[in-house]
N, C-alpha and C positions, 0 to 999 in steps of 0.2 A: 576456625573454632575459637570462640573467645578464651581468654586466659583460664579464667576461673573454671569453665567447662573442662578445658584441657587437663587441668590440674585435677579436677575431681574425677575424670575418667582415668587418670594415672597412665596415659599413655604418650610415649614419645618416639613416635614413628621416624621423626628426622634423625634421631640418635640411634635408631636400631639398624641402621644401614651396616654393613658387612665392613665397609672401609673405616667405620668410627669403632664398631664393637672390637675388630682386632687390636686396635691400639688402646682402647679404654679399659679391656679386661685381659688378665695374664691368669687363667685356670691353672692350677697346680696341685698335686696330690699333697696329703698331709706330710709335713717334714718331721714329724715327731708324735709318738703316742702322748696320750694325756698323762699330764705328771700326777705326783701325788696330790690327792684333795681335790683333783678336777675329774671330770668325765665327759667323753662325748655323748652327745645326744643329737639324734635326727627329729627335726620339725618339719610340719608339712607346710610347703610353700604354696604359691599359686598353680597347683597342679604338679607339683614336684617335690623332692626331698630337699631339705636345705641342712646340711651338717653344721652343727654348733658345738661349741664347748664351754661347760659349766664350771666355773669356780666357785665352790661354796666355803665360805669361812665357818669357824666354830661359832654356834649360838645363831639364835633365830632373829635378833634385833639388828638393826642397822640399814643402810641405804642399799640399793641394788642399781646396777647398770646393765643395760642391753647396748652392746658394743659392735659396731660396723667398722670392719678393718679397711684398709687401703687396697688398691687393685693389685698390688704385687705380693701382698700377704696371703695368708690363710688363717685359720683359727689357731694353729699351732703357733703362729707368730706372735700371738697375743699371750702366749704363756708368762712372759715377764711382767706384763701390766696385770693379768688376772692374778698371778700370785702375789704381787705387791698390794693389790687392793684386798684380796682375802686377807691378808696378814694384818690389814687395818680394819676388818670387819666388815668389809664390802663385798657383796656377792656380785659377779659377773657373769652374763651370758654373752659370750663371742658368737656372733651370726656370720655364717659364710653367704658366698653367693653361688648359683649354679654354675656347676663344673669344677668347682674348688672344693678339694679336701673329699669329704663323702658326699657331697651335694651332686644330685643329678641333673639333667637338662644341660643347655647351653646358655651362656651369660648374654643379656643385652640390657640395655636402660630400663625399658618398660618392665621386664621381668623382674630386675633388681628391686625397683620401687614397690612393685605389688608383692613380691615376697617378702619385702620389709614390714608390710602391714600384717600379714599373716603370722610371721615370725614372732613380731613385738607381741601381738596379743597372746600367744602361746607362751612367751616367755613370762609374762605377768602372771599367767595361770601357774606355770612352773614355779615361781618365787613363792605363789601362796602355797603350793601344796608342799613347799620345803619349809615352810613356816616362816617364810621371810615377809615380814609385815612392813617393812619400811617402804619410803617411797621409791619409785622407778625413775631413773634418769636415762635419756637416750644419748649416747655417744657415738660421733662418726669421725674417723680419721681420714684424711685425704679424699678419696672418692666417696666413702662411706659418709662423709658430711651430708650429701645428699639425701640418704636414707634417714639419717638422725633428724634434720631440718623437717623432711616430710612428716615424720611421725609426731614430732613435737608441735608442728602446726595442725595436724588433724585429730590428734589424740591428746587434747590438753588436758582432759579428766583423768588421763593415765599415765602420762609423761610428766613427772614434777618438776623436771629440769632437762637443760641442754647443753652438752658439752661437744664443742667443735675444735678438733685438732687438725692444724694443716689443711683445713677446708678452703672453699672457695664460694664466693657469692654469684658470680657471672659464669654461666656455662661456655661461653667464648674463651675466657680465660684459660679453663680447663682444656678446651680443645686445642687452643694455641700451644699449651705447654707439652700437649700429647703430639704436637707436630702435624696436626690436622689442619688443611687448608680449607677453612669453613665457609670461606667466600666463594672459592668455586664450586663448592658442594650446595652453596644457595642456602647455608643454614644462618639464621639471625638468633638473637637472644631469647626472642619470645619461642623458639623452639626446643629451648633447653629446660632445665630443671626447675626454673624460676624460684631459686634459693632466696635471693632478696625479697621477692613478693611475701614469700611464705614467712621469713622473719619479720616483716612488718606487722602481722597477727600473732606473733608469738609473745606471750607475757610472762611466761614462766621463767625462773632464773636461768640465766645463760653465761657460760664461760666459754671463752675463745683463746685457744693457745695457737701461737704461731712463731715460727722462727725468723729473728730478724733478717737472715740472709737466705730466706727460703729460695732453693735453686729451681724450683718448680711453679709453685704458686706465690707471687710476689705477697709481700707483707701487707701492702696497700689492700688487698682482697679482704684481708682481717679487719682493718679499719672501716672498710665499707660495710661489712657485715654488722661491726659493732654501732655503727651509726644509724643503720636500718632497722636493727631489732627493737622491737616495741617492749622488751621486757623492762620494769624498774630496776631490777636487779640484775645488772650485766657488767661483765667484766672482760677486759681484753689483757692478755699476759704476753708481752713480747719477750721471745726467749733468745738471748744472745748465745752465740757460739754453737747454734745447733743448724740443723739441715731440715730438709722436707720430712726425713723419716725417722731422725735419731732423737726426738725431744726427750722421751723417757729416759734414754741411755745417757744424754748429756747432763740432764737434770738430777738424775738419781732419786734419792729419797724425797727430795723437796718435791718432785713431781706428784708424789702422792699426798704429801701434806698439803699442798696448795689445792689439790681436788677435793680431799677430803673435807677440808674447810669450806670448799664451795658446796658440797654435798649437804652440809648442815642447813643450808638455805632453802633446799628443795622441800615440797610437800607443803608449803605454806600458801594461805589464801592469797590470792592476787585481785587486787581491786582496781588497778589502772585499766581504762579503757584503751584496747589497742587502737593503732593507727589504721587508716583504710588500707586494706590490702587482702591477702589471702589468709584465711583464718579457718582453723578447723571448727568442726560443731559435731 
């Protein structure tokens, strides 16, 4: 199957094998109930229920974020980020994965991407119902970067911006970090999420955050994503002193200041023609 056809079908059979799924996903129950000014909501995935957490700030104006967390988190693990953004006037919908928190089903790569599309469209409607009229940015942390990049590529009319934190460009880099011998399994890069191909068609403002000494995904991956992204407004922030999972904690209030400045760039018309690659339509 050609790359474009595979991505359009949103099917990743090579990544759905049990020996990969068991190392890519770590389903867990919620570690804490929703804090004040937040609430848990269940949205419809692709034939399942996806448990999410909505952090709503005071007022109706301002930017909105749909956040996809890392493989070892749940939506409860997004409370610090959700509360920080809400304090800054930004609404956040943190989306879970199958088997995580209140979500039903069992996780796999194909289900994660298909569910992300369904959740994103419902999240946009939720923001509208809540009177949130500002632009919507998709954000992915670690494994969640695959969801965010997918949505930014295929929903340019809805996704006004893209934030990638501790993300990956090459799927083989991710598999290697997970301790998966992809060569013995016969898995090639073209069997993966195709994040780099998708980035070549993304023209919305893009922010990439990556720890200088990320012990899971090398910083070089962030540089490659930055180079491949077709956005005119794109920024790469190297974070010293942080690891793969603790960028927000290590950077403190600066984390929100930097991302809120970026969010002011979203929602603007983009005239630059994307380079050849995978593009949403």
